[in-house]
C-alpha positions as a Markdown table, in Angstrom:
| # | Residue | x | y | z |
|---|---|---|---|---|
| 1 | Met | 27.1 | 40.0 | -4.7 |
| 2 | Lys | 30.0 | 37.9 | -4.4 |
| 3 | Asn | 30.3 | 38.4 | -0.6 |
| 4 | Lys | 26.5 | 37.4 | -0.3 |
| 5 | Asn | 27.3 | 34.3 | -2.3 |
| 6 | Leu | 30.3 | 33.5 | -0.2 |
| 7 | Ile | 28.6 | 34.0 | 3.1 |
| 8 | Phe | 25.8 | 31.8 | 2.0 |
| 9 | Ile | 28.3 | 29.0 | 1.0 |
| 10 | Val | 30.1 | 29.3 | 4.4 |
| 11 | Ile | 27.0 | 29.2 | 6.4 |
| 12 | His | 25.7 | 26.0 | 4.4 |
| 13 | Cys | 29.0 | 24.4 | 4.8 |
| 14 | Leu | 29.0 | 25.0 | 8.6 |
| 15 | Ile | 25.2 | 23.7 | 9.1 |
| 16 | Val | 26.2 | 20.6 | 6.9 |
| 17 | Phe | 29.0 | 19.6 | 8.9 |
| 18 | Asn | 27.6 | 20.4 | 12.2 |
| 19 | Ser | 24.7 | 18.2 | 11.5 |
| 20 | Cys | 26.7 | 15.2 | 11.0 |
| 21 | Glu | 26.8 | 12.8 | 13.9 |
| 22 | Asp | 29.9 | 10.7 | 15.2 |
| 23 | Ser | 28.5 | 7.2 | 15.4 |
| 24 | Ser | 31.8 | 5.8 | 16.8 |
| 25 | Asp | 32.1 | 4.3 | 20.1 |
| 26 | Lys | 34.8 | 5.0 | 22.8 |
| 27 | Asp | 37.0 | 2.4 | 21.2 |
| 28 | Gly | 36.8 | 4.1 | 17.8 |
| 29 | Gly | 34.5 | 1.6 | 16.2 |
| 30 | Leu | 31.2 | 2.3 | 14.5 |
| 31 | Phe | 28.1 | 1.8 | 16.6 |
| 32 | Tyr | 24.8 | 0.7 | 15.1 |
| 33 | Glu | 21.5 | 0.3 | 16.9 |
| 34 | Asp | 20.6 | -3.2 | 17.3 |
| 35 | Phe | 17.3 | -4.5 | 15.6 |
| 36 | Ser | 15.7 | -7.6 | 14.7 |
| 37 | Leu | 13.1 | -8.7 | 12.1 |
| 38 | Thr | 11.5 | -12.0 | 11.3 |
| 39 | Asp | 12.8 | -13.6 | 8.0 |
| 40 | Ile | 9.8 | -14.0 | 6.0 |
| 41 | Asn | 11.5 | -15.8 | 3.1 |
| 42 | Pro | 10.7 | -19.4 | 3.1 |
| 43 | Asn | 13.8 | -20.3 | 0.9 |
| 44 | Ser | 16.2 | -18.8 | 3.5 |
| 45 | Glu | 17.9 | -21.1 | 6.2 |
| 46 | Thr | 16.8 | -18.5 | 8.9 |
| 47 | Tyr | 13.2 | -18.6 | 7.8 |
| 48 | Gly | 10.7 | -17.8 | 10.8 |
| 49 | Gln | 13.9 | -16.5 | 12.9 |
| 50 | Ala | 14.3 | -13.1 | 14.2 |
| 51 | Ile | 17.6 | -12.0 | 12.6 |
| 52 | Gly | 19.5 | -8.6 | 12.8 |
| 53 | Leu | 22.8 | -7.3 | 13.8 |
| 54 | Ser | 23.1 | -9.2 | 17.1 |
| 55 | Phe | 22.3 | -12.6 | 14.9 |
| 56 | Phe | 25.4 | -11.9 | 12.7 |
| 57 | Asn | 27.6 | -10.4 | 15.5 |
| 58 | Gly | 31.3 | -10.3 | 14.3 |
| 59 | Lys | 30.3 | -11.3 | 10.6 |
| 60 | Val | 30.2 | -8.9 | 7.7 |
| 61 | Ser | 26.5 | -8.4 | 6.6 |
| 62 | Ser | 24.4 | -6.7 | 4.3 |
| 63 | Tyr | 20.7 | -5.7 | 4.8 |
| 64 | Tyr | 18.1 | -4.9 | 2.2 |
| 65 | Phe | 14.7 | -3.5 | 3.3 |
| 66 | Ser | 11.9 | -3.6 | 0.4 |
| 67 | His | 8.4 | -3.1 | 0.1 |
| 68 | Gln | 6.5 | -6.6 | 0.5 |
| 69 | Gly | 4.0 | -6.8 | -2.2 |
């Protein structure tokens, strides 16, 4: 019984670690897909503009996607 549990754990770990992707570019930095969404917040400085990763290039930024309603 212990051998079956050990085999299960080893196989599970191999599957988990092999399914992880390396999202770094050739320079060693992280790579994220560029996207843009229209800012619909009327109180924002960027209201009506398409903003995304390229808009804040080189700056620290955070994104929160919520259900509008």
